C-alpha positions in Angstrom: -21.5 20.0 6.4 -20.9 16.7 8.3 -19.1 17.0 11.6 -15.8 15.2 11.9 -15.4 13.0 15.0 -11.7 12.4 14.3 -9.4 13.5 17.1 -6.6 15.9 16.1 -3.4 13.9 15.7 -0.9 15.6 17.9 2.7 14.2 18.2 1.7 12.9 21.6 -1.4 11.2 20.3 0.5 9.7 17.4 3.1 8.2 19.8 0.2 6.8 21.8 -1.3 5.1 18.8 2.0 3.6 17.8 2.6 2.4 21.4 -0.8 0.6 21.3 -0.3 -1.1 18.0 1.7 -4.3 17.4 5.4 -3.4 17.7 7.5 -3.5 14.6 9.9 -6.3 14.1 13.6 -5.6 14.4 13.8 -5.8 10.6 10.9 -3.4 10.1 12.3 -0.9 12.6 15.7 -1.0 11.0 14.3 -0.4 7.5 12.1 2.5 8.6 15.1 4.2 10.3 17.5 3.4 7.4 15.0 4.9 4.9 14.8 8.2 6.9 18.5 8.3 7.3 19.5 7.4 3.7 16.7 9.2 1.9 15.5 12.1 4.1 14.0 14.0 1.2 12.1 11.0 -0.2 11.2 9.2 3.1 7.7 10.5 2.8 7.1 7.9 0.1 7.4 5.2 2.8 4.1 3.9 4.1 3.3 5.4 7.5 4.6 3.3 10.4 1.2 2.3 11.6 0.3 1.0 8.1 2.8 -1.9 8.4 0.9 -3.6 11.2 -2.4 -2.7 9.5 -1.3 -4.4 6.2 -0.1 -7.4 8.1 -3.5 -7.6 10.0 -5.4 -7.4 6.7 -3.3 -10.2 5.1 -4.0 -12.4 8.1 -7.7 -11.4 8.3 -8.6 -12.5 4.8 -6.1 -15.4 4.7 -4.2 -13.9 1.8 -1.8 -16.1 -0.1 -1.4 -14.1 -3.4 -0.5 -10.5 -2.9 0.6 -7.7 -5.3 2.2 -4.5 -4.3 2.4 -1.6 -6.8 5.1 0.8 -5.6 7.7 -0.8 -3.2 10.2 2.0 -2.5 12.6 0.6 0.2 10.4 -2.3 1.0 8.8 -1.6 4.4 5.2 -2.4 3.3 6.3 -5.5 1.3 8.2 -6.7 4.4 5.2 -6.1 6.6 2.9 -8.1 4.4 5.4 -10.9 3.6 5.9 -11.5 7.3 2.2 -12.1 7.7 1.9 -14.5 4.7 2.0 -18.2 5.2 5.1 -20.0 4.1 3.7 -20.8 0.7 2.4 -17.3 0.1 3.7 -15.0 -2.6 4.0 -11.2 -2.9 4.7 -9.7 -6.3 6.4 -6.3 -5.7 6.3 -3.9 -8.6 8.8 -1.0 -8.8 11.2 0.7 -11.3 14.1 1.5 -8.9 16.9 -0.9 -8.4 18.5 1.5 -6.0 15.6 1.9 -3.5 14.5 -1.7 -3.7 18.0 -3.0 -3.0 17.5 -1.9 0.7 14.3 -3.9 0.7 16.0 -7.0 -0.6 18.5 -6.9 2.2 15.8 -6.4 4.8 13.7 -9.2 3.4 16.6 -11.6 3.4 17.4 -10.7 7.1 13.8 -11.3 8.0 13.8 -14.7 6.3 11.0 -13.8 3.9 12.9 -13.1 0.7 11.6 -16.4 -0.8 8.0 -15.0 -0.5 8.7 -11.8 -2.4 9.0 -11.7 -6.2 10.4 -8.3 -7.0 9.8 -7.2 -10.6 11.7 -4.2 -11.8 9.6 -2.8 -14.7 6.7 -0.4 -15.3 3.9 -1.8 -13.1 1.3 -1.8 -15.9 3.5 -4.1 -17.9 3.9 -6.4 -14.9 0.2 -6.4 -14.1 -0.9 -7.0 -17.7 1.5 -10.0 -17.9 -0.4 -11.7 -15.0 -3.2 -14.2 -15.6 -6.3 -12.4 -16.5 -8.7 -14.5 -14.4 -9.5 -13.6 -10.7 -6.7 -15.0 -8.6 -5.3 -12.2 -6.3 -6.3 -12.0 -2.6 -4.9 -8.6 -1.8 -3.3 -5.7 -3.6 -1.6 -2.6 -2.1 -1.4 0.4 -4.4 1.1 3.1 -3.4 2.8 4.3 -6.6 2.7 7.2 -9.0 -0.6 8.9 -8.4 -1.3 9.7 -12.1 -1.3 6.0 -12.8 -3.8 5.0 -10.1 -6.8 4.5 -12.4 -4.8 2.4 -14.8 -3.5 0.2 -12.0 -7.0 -0.1 -10.6 -8.4 -1.3 -13.9 -5.7 -4.0 -14.2 -6.1 -5.1 -10.6 -9.9 -5.3 -10.2 -10.6 -8.1 -12.8 -7.7 -10.1 -11.2 -9.1 -9.9 -7.7 -10.9 -13.0 -6.4 -14.4 -12.5 -4.9 -13.8 -11.0 -1.4 -10.3 -9.9 -2.4 -9.1 -6.6 -1.1 -7.4 -3.6 -2.7 -5.8 -1.2 -0.3 -4.9 2.2 -1.7 -2.6 4.8 0.0 -2.5 8.6 -0.3 -6.2 9.0 -1.3 -6.4 12.4 0.6 -3.2 13.7 -0.8 -2.3 16.0 2.0 -5.9 17.4 2.0 -5.5 18.8 -1.5 -8.3 16.5 -2.9 -11.0 18.9 -1.6 -9.9 21.6 -4.1 -11.9 21.5 -7.3 -9.1 23.4 -9.0 -6.4 20.9 -7.9 -3.7 20.2 -10.4 -1.1 17.4 -10.8 -1.2 14.5 -8.5 -3.9 15.9 -6.3 -6.2 16.2 -9.4 -5.3 12.6 -10.4 -6.3 11.4 -6.9 -9.6 13.3 -7.1 -10.3 11.6 -10.3 -9.3 8.2 -8.9 -11.5 8.6 -5.8 -14.5 9.4 -8.0 -13.7 6.4 -10.2 -13.6 4.1 -7.2 -16.8 5.5 -5.8 -18.6 4.8 -9.1 -17.2 1.3 -9.6 -20.0 -1.2 -8.8 -17.6 -4.2 -9.0 -16.1 -3.1 -5.7 -17.4 -2.2 -2.2 -15.1 0.6 -1.0 -14.6 2.8 2.1 -12.2 5.8 2.3 -10.6 6.2 5.7 -8.7 9.0 7.4 -5.7 6.8 8.1 -2.3 8.5 7.6 -2.7 10.4 4.2 -5.9 8.6 3.5 -6.5 4.9 2.9 -9.1 3.3 0.7 -10.1 -0.3 1.4 -12.0 -1.9 -1.4 -13.5 -5.4 -1.5 -14.4 -7.3 -4.6 -18.1 -8.1 -4.7 
């Protein structure tokens, strides 16, 4: 068995990590706090705080202009990426909840990036299938219902331009992916991870960031 070199993430170490990452903007901080206050039982669906700066970093790193997000919740990750986009960049945000995304709309407007975000309230597969079929996307962030991950992946991969990046959250699913007898979402994520590893169209790495993050680059 391989030996992990990861340091145990204590509360003190996590605070240290956050303190040495780019600080959240006022709008990001406000949205994170509002989400935990308004939806304490669902706030776990929000991307981890350190993922906002990471997503922004990746947008800038690859010079992304056309971004898709599958699963928006209250809009923190969309806000983080939109703030990193150039003025003529576009982020298509896919979600099915008017209630949750309403908070995102308000934050995007306050941050001055609402014109960069095209929120589409509909099943994400429908939204993805309605997009041009040719490769045109620079970056996609997948953080929606886990049972749908393989379906979303199969719609996204052909639409990614060479060198485009797919970022996938929750690929460790609280550590439950190691159980061969896993059921429900953990079983779906196990199947997804195997699917990604076998996909020769993409070059992928699975990282122990937050609840597990896969970065996959179109060959």
